[in-house]
C-alpha positions, 0 to 999 in steps of 0.5 A: 095798267091797273093792279086789278088789270096786271092780277088777271094777266098774270093769272092768264099767264098761267092755266092748269099749273103751267106757265106760258110767257115770254121765259117759257117760250125761250125755253122752248127752243131750249131742245130745238137743237136736238129735236128737229134735225133729227126728226127731218132727217128720218122723214126724208131717210125713211120716206115717212109721212111729214104730216104724221111725225110732226103731228104726233111728236108735238102731241107727244110734247103737249101731253108731258109738258101737261103731265108732268108740268116741267120741262120734261122733253120729248126727244126722238130716240137717237141711237135709232134716228142715226141709224135710220138716217144713215142706213135709210131704212124703211118707215115700217120697221121703224115703226116697229122697233118703237112698238119693241121698244114701247113693250120692252120698257114697259116691262121693265118699269112694271117688273121693278127693273128700272128702280133696281137698277137705279138703285146700284148704279152710283151717282158717279156713274150718272154724272159721266153718262150726262158728261157724255152726252154733253161731250157728244152734243157740243162736238156736233155742236161744233163741227156739223151744226156751225159749219153747215154753212161755211163763212155765212155759218160761223157768221150767224152762229157768232151772232147767235152765241154773243146774244145768247151770253149777253142774255142768258139768265135774263127773265125779261129778255130771253135769250133763245126768242131773240138767237130763232129769231135771228135766223128765221129773218136771215132764212126769209130773206135769203134761203126760203122760196117764200112763193113755194112755201105758201104754196104748201100750206094745206091741211095734214092728218096722221095717217094710221098703220099697223106695224106687222109681227116681222116689223117688231122682230126687224125693229128690235133687232135692228134698232131697239137693241142698239138704243136701250143702253142709251135710253137706261143710261140717259133718258131714265137713270139722267133725266131722273137725275136732272129732274132732281138737280133742277126741280128738287120739290118734284119727286118725279120717279123712275116709274113715272118716267119709265111708264111715260117713255114705254106709253109714248111708243106704244101710241105713236107708231099706229099713226105714222108716229117715230119712236120717242124718249125723254133726255137729261139733256132736254130738261137743262136746254129748256132750263137754261133758256128759260123754261120752269113748268110745262109750259115750255114743252106744251109750247114746243109741241104746239110749234111741231102740231102747226107744222104738222097740220098747216104747213107739212106739204110745204117741209121742204121749204120750213126746214130752210127757216131754221139754219143749222149754224143757229140751232147749234148754238142753241145745242151748244149751250144744251150741251154746256147745261148738262155737263156744268151738273157735274160739278157737284161730285168735283170735291171728289177726286175718286168719284170725279175720276169715275165721272171722267172715265165714264164720259170719255167711254160714251163718247168714244166707244161703240155701245160706250154708255152700257160700257160706261155703266158697267165699268164706271159701277164696278170701279166705283163698288170696287173702290167704296171696298177699299179693291182699287184705291182711285186716289192713290192712283191719282196720287201717283200720277200727280207725282210723276208729272211733278218729277 
């Protein structure tokens, strides 16, 4: 290829500040282990229209990638998803909850409450929230996902893990493409009914709906209230922190994250879409598997759009194409990428103790994120004022152990 041709090809990979190449494609699967099972679970548990959910989720991904031009993820709201899946709540309540949390987040953003929260919560507490989320994702990966298919699942996960370790950080051969490819080939050979998959091809479009005031009120009480603490800690504070860590030149503000969070949820419910957020784990996942621009998020959105528009009638077969053990490998490395960011506070025993405490509270207690946020912030301020001496406490524990 001539130099002119190479330059033309390179330029063609960039569109509006977004890059589309094998690394962005690999990065597009970096958050797949988190998103896909939750999206599928909510569709099945709440009896949602698959085309509506997938198309709106994909559209939010595409728009977010274009707006941020970095791998800012779109994720299902996790606390809501767990409640919907375990309690099989009706779709109208879910749509009402989406509108409710969109309104609440818009009010918090426009009044400056999110900015004030970001100023008063210490960095060590935000790192603790990241650690807690990373631990939760890792436990989910190692228990529910990798053990899903017994011995076959362990073998698949082992192969995927080995491939990821061998290729992690390789810009010529980014790992997620190969890991997902292994899962797809296995599924097509042994799990998927190809005739059923072909028969499900068709055109799908979102269904317009009108959540009522009752849906909004019920959704707020049942689903939005448990979600808000997690969203404040992870979707807002921790997400902004990870963007500063990985993309320091972008200067993404708390206000912008709050606005896009709220706008997604003020639009999607009218078209049968699930409530969504941003998330620190998603950015880490996109990044560790190769994503560096919003192209990885746009490509992920295009995947969901493609399924929703053309394959939603065969949704049951599409689900089988991506084995859970393979998704577990992606999820595990997303968790590790998120947890390793806490290393910047490891030099201070006091701050690192707060990180560990907040992380353990987040994982181990109901409403652990809000408890960790409050307890960690209070402990940090008391330590700075000399009321509590964490370093002294660590020294005493160390001394006792040595005896």
